[in-house]
C-alpha positions as YAML, in Angstrom:
chain: A
units: angstrom
residues:
- id: 1
  name: UNK
  ca: [99.13, 65.45, 31.30]
- id: 2
  name: UNK
  ca: [100.51, 68.78, 32.51]
- id: 3
  name: UNK
  ca: [98.04, 70.60, 30.28]
- id: 4
  name: UNK
  ca: [95.13, 68.65, 31.76]
- id: 5
  name: UNK
  ca: [96.15, 69.46, 35.35]
- id: 6
  name: UNK
  ca: [96.72, 73.11, 34.50]
- id: 7
  name: UNK
  ca: [93.28, 73.28, 32.91]
- id: 8
  name: UNK
  ca: [91.68, 71.64, 35.95]
- id: 9
  name: UNK
  ca: [93.38, 74.03, 38.39]
- id: 10
  name: UNK
  ca: [92.47, 77.09, 36.36]
- id: 11
  name: UNK
  ca: [88.83, 76.07, 36.01]
- id: 12
  name: UNK
  ca: [88.41, 75.09, 39.67]
- id: 13
  name: UNK
  ca: [86.49, 77.72, 41.61]
- id: 14
  name: UNK
  ca: [87.42, 78.13, 45.22]
- id: 15
  name: UNK
  ca: [84.76, 78.67, 47.83]
- id: 16
  name: UNK
  ca: [85.09, 81.75, 49.93]
- id: 17
  name: UNK
  ca: [86.08, 80.78, 53.43]
- id: 18
  name: UNK
  ca: [84.86, 82.97, 56.24]
- id: 19
  name: UNK
  ca: [86.81, 82.74, 59.43]
- id: 20
  name: UNK
  ca: [84.74, 83.02, 62.55]
- id: 21
  name: UNK
  ca: [86.66, 84.58, 65.37]
- id: 22
  name: UNK
  ca: [86.43, 82.76, 68.65]
- id: 23
  name: UNK
  ca: [84.69, 85.13, 71.05]
- id: 24
  name: UNK
  ca: [86.73, 86.39, 73.96]
- id: 25
  name: UNK
  ca: [84.77, 86.35, 77.17]
- id: 26
  name: UNK
  ca: [86.36, 88.55, 79.81]
- id: 27
  name: UNK
  ca: [86.42, 87.24, 83.32]
- id: 28
  name: UNK
  ca: [84.07, 88.79, 85.85]
- id: 29
  name: UNK
  ca: [84.53, 88.07, 89.53]
- id: 30
  name: UNK
  ca: [81.26, 88.19, 91.43]
- id: 31
  name: UNK
  ca: [81.52, 88.90, 95.16]
- id: 32
  name: UNK
  ca: [80.16, 86.38, 97.65]
- id: 33
  name: UNK
  ca: [77.20, 87.53, 99.70]
- id: 34
  name: UNK
  ca: [78.20, 87.73, 103.40]
- id: 35
  name: UNK
  ca: [76.86, 84.90, 105.53]
- id: 36
  name: UNK
  ca: [74.69, 85.93, 108.45]
- id: 37
  name: UNK
  ca: [75.68, 83.71, 111.33]
- id: 38
  name: UNK
  ca: [74.85, 85.55, 114.54]
- id: 39
  name: UNK
  ca: [71.43, 87.17, 114.13]
- id: 40
  name: UNK
  ca: [68.93, 87.37, 116.96]
- id: 41
  name: UNK
  ca: [65.19, 87.73, 116.55]
- id: 42
  name: UNK
  ca: [63.76, 90.22, 119.00]
- id: 43
  name: UNK
  ca: [60.37, 89.99, 120.73]
- id: 44
  name: UNK
  ca: [58.97, 92.88, 118.65]
- id: 45
  name: UNK
  ca: [59.70, 91.00, 115.38]
- id: 46
  name: UNK
  ca: [62.88, 92.84, 114.48]
- id: 47
  name: UNK
  ca: [66.26, 91.20, 113.99]
- id: 48
  name: UNK
  ca: [69.56, 92.28, 115.55]
- id: 49
  name: UNK
  ca: [72.80, 91.66, 113.66]
- id: 50
  name: UNK
  ca: [76.41, 92.45, 114.44]
- id: 51
  name: UNK
  ca: [78.04, 95.65, 113.24]
- id: 52
  name: UNK
  ca: [80.71, 93.52, 111.54]
- id: 53
  name: UNK
  ca: [78.05, 91.90, 109.33]
- id: 54
  name: UNK
  ca: [76.65, 95.33, 108.43]
- id: 55
  name: UNK
  ca: [80.16, 96.41, 107.33]
- id: 56
  name: UNK
  ca: [80.59, 93.24, 105.23]
- id: 57
  name: UNK
  ca: [77.17, 93.88, 103.68]
- id: 58
  name: UNK
  ca: [78.19, 97.46, 102.78]
- id: 59
  name: UNK
  ca: [81.43, 96.15, 101.23]
- id: 60
  name: UNK
  ca: [79.42, 93.59, 99.25]
- id: 61
  name: UNK
  ca: [77.18, 96.35, 97.90]
- id: 62
  name: UNK
  ca: [80.21, 98.36, 96.77]
- id: 63
  name: UNK
  ca: [81.78, 95.32, 95.10]
- id: 64
  name: UNK
  ca: [78.57, 94.30, 93.32]
- id: 65
  name: UNK
  ca: [78.16, 97.86, 91.99]
- id: 66
  name: UNK
  ca: [81.77, 97.77, 90.71]
- id: 67
  name: UNK
  ca: [81.10, 94.41, 89.04]
- id: 68
  name: UNK
  ca: [77.96, 95.79, 87.39]
- id: 69
  name: UNK
  ca: [79.90, 98.82, 86.11]
- id: 70
  name: UNK
  ca: [82.67, 96.57, 84.75]
- id: 71
  name: UNK
  ca: [80.07, 94.38, 83.04]
- id: 72
  name: UNK
  ca: [78.36, 97.38, 81.44]
- id: 73
  name: UNK
  ca: [81.70, 98.81, 80.30]
- id: 74
  name: UNK
  ca: [82.67, 95.48, 78.72]
- id: 75
  name: UNK
  ca: [79.23, 95.15, 77.15]
- id: 76
  name: UNK
  ca: [79.58, 98.57, 75.52]
- id: 77
  name: UNK
  ca: [83.13, 97.78, 74.39]
- id: 78
  name: UNK
  ca: [82.20, 94.50, 72.74]
- id: 79
  name: UNK
  ca: [78.78, 95.55, 71.40]
- id: 80
  name: UNK
  ca: [78.46, 94.95, 67.68]
- id: 81
  name: UNK
  ca: [76.63, 97.47, 65.62]
- id: 82
  name: UNK
  ca: [74.24, 95.82, 63.22]
...
């Protein structure tokens, strides 16, 4: 019986198992667009907003550019050459 089992184990071909790595997705934090609450429409068709909102809008622009740069850096880091 031992000879039969030994013969079966020696003749059994194993399939090659390929391990697929689980992809790591880095976290990206997207800034929230500033809410415009106190705008006034002027008679000539223009709109007046507070200086505070303009500052928040400028900060948003800086943060969105930083997020885009981080995304592009991560994209280059994790890019697979084919």
